[in-house]
N, C-alpha and C positions, 0 to 999 in steps of 0.2 A: 504494500500500500504506500503510495506516494502522496504526501500532502499537497503536491503541486498538481495532481490530477484534477480535472474539472468535471462538475456535474456527476459526481459519484453517488451511489446509493449504498448505504450500509443497512443490512437487515439485522435486526436485534431479535435473538431467539431466547425466550424465557419459557421453560417447560417444567412439568412436574418431575421429569427425570431426563437425563441426557440421552437415554436410549431412544428418545423420540426425534432426535436431531436429524439423523441421516436422510430420510426421505424428503424432509423439508429443505435441507441444504441442497440436495440433488435437484429438486424442482426449481429452486431459486437460481442456482448456477445455470441450469438449462435455459432459464428465461433471461439470462444476461445480468443478473444481480449477483455479483461475484465477491462482494465483501461481506463477510458474515461475522457478527459479534455473538459469541456464546457467553451467556451470563453466569456469574458465579453464584447467583441465587438458585440456579438449577442444580439439583444434586448430581454429583459425579461428573460435572463438566470437565474437570481437568483430566480425567481418565479417558476422555474421548477426543481430545484435541489432536493428538498425533495421528490417529487413525483417519480422522476427517481430512487432515492435511494430506496424508498419503493418498487419499481417494480424490480429493478435489483441489489440492494445492496447485496443480498445473494450470487450473482454470480460474483460480480465485485466491482469496486471502482469508484465513481463519484467525480471528482475534478473540481476545477474552475481555469481557466487560464486567462492570460492577466491582472493579478493583478499588477497594476502600482503604488499603494501607500498603506499606512497603513489603510486608511479608507475603501478602496475596500477590503483589506484583512479581516478586521473586518466584513464587510457586507457578504462576501463569507462564513466566518465561521458561522455567524449567520444563514445563509441560509442552513447550514448543509454540506458544502464542506468536502469531505474526504481527500483531499490534495489540496494544493495551488501551482500554477505555476506563476512565474513572468518572464517577458521578459528581465528584467535587475535587477539591485541592488535595492531592497526595504528592507533596513536594518532592519526595525522593524517587518516585516512579520513573520520571523521564531519564534520570541519570542511570538507573539500573538498566532500563530498556536500551538506551543509546549505546551502551557498551556491547550489546549484542546486535546492533543495527536494526532495532525494532522501534517503530514510532509509537508515540503516546498521544492519545486524544484525551485532554483533561477537561473535566466539567467545570463550568463557571457560569455565572449569570450577570453579576454586577461589574461595572468597570474596574473596581478594586480587585475583584476576583480574576478578571481577565488579565490585569497587570501581573498578578501573582502567578497565574498559570504560565504566562509567557516568560516570566523571570525564572520559573522552575525548569524551563526548557521544553515545554510541551510543543509537539510538532503541529498540533491543531487544538482548538478550543471547542469543546462541546457546549453549545448554548442550551442550558438545561435548567428548568423545564421550558422548552421553547413555546409551548402553547400558552404559557402564562404571559408572554410578552408580544409575540407575533413578529412577522417579518420586518415591520417598520422599525422595531427596536434594533435589529441587526443593522439596518441602514444607518441609524443614528450612531451605533457603536463604531461603524467604519469611519466616522469623522475623525475621532482621535486615534483610531487604530486602523489606518488604511491598509496595512499589510496583514491584518488579522485573517488567519485561516480558520473559518468558522463552520461548525457543523451543528445545525439545530437538531435537537433530540427531545423527545417527550411530548406526546400528543400531536406530532406532525402527521397530517393525513395526506392521502394520495393527491387530493385536489389542491393541497397547500404547497406542494413541492415547487411548482413554477415560481410562486411568489417569493419563496425563500431564495431560490437561485437568482431571481431578479434583484433581490436585496444584497446579493454578494456572497451567499453561502458557497463553500467549496464542495459540500456534499449535504445530503440529508440522511438522518438516521431514523429508521422507522421500525417499530415493533408491531403492536396489535393491529393498526389499520392495514398493514400489509399481510402479516402472518395469519391474522384471524384465529380460527380454531384448529388450524392445520397441525399444531403440535399436540393437540388433544384428540387426534383421530379424525379431524374434520377433512373435508374434501380437498385433495391436492389439485383437482381440476379448478376449483374455485380459487385456490391460491395462485395457480398459473394465470388465471384471468386477471386477478388483482395485480400480479407482478407485471403482466404485459401492459396493463393500463398505466401503471406507474412509470415503466420504462418509456412508454409513448409520451407521457405527460412532461418528461424532462427534456423537452426540445427535440424529440424525434431522432436523436443520435445515440451513440454509445454512451450509457449513463456513467461509465467509468471515466 
């Protein structure tokens, strides 16, 4: 994953157990959504990272999210995570990750938090929870932070994605509105339809 890529989509997977990941990851990758965040709130996530990378790593990037402290960052890196995502400021995570050539997306909302995330060495800043502020907020943030690599996350819907990109987002991070009930045995065909709609909505090109 490169922070310089434009119009990327990151799918956030949160399930009752990591054994549900594989068919959903396969469907997303086949639809062109190739950056997948596996969440640490899902039991046994770290035990599935390497096998998913072995199967899908040639076509995508498997990261680990909900990294809330340095120890979890270390464990995620040991498991093979190809990028890290934190919900808030975890100051030591970028240094740990950068030593292995792994980017960190660090959660922040306020200007003060954005400054702290950038100072910590985050490769990108996750604007979270994005639905609480909306795309115009990112446009305002880019005034004092014109080089900000921003990724809105939290309540971002499929129809919202174009507005976030227009406001300057480098990517959108999307969980429930994209994944729906697919991780709980729901229709993969319906997931495929939502994924196709999302890919089409982000300017009709390669979403990565």
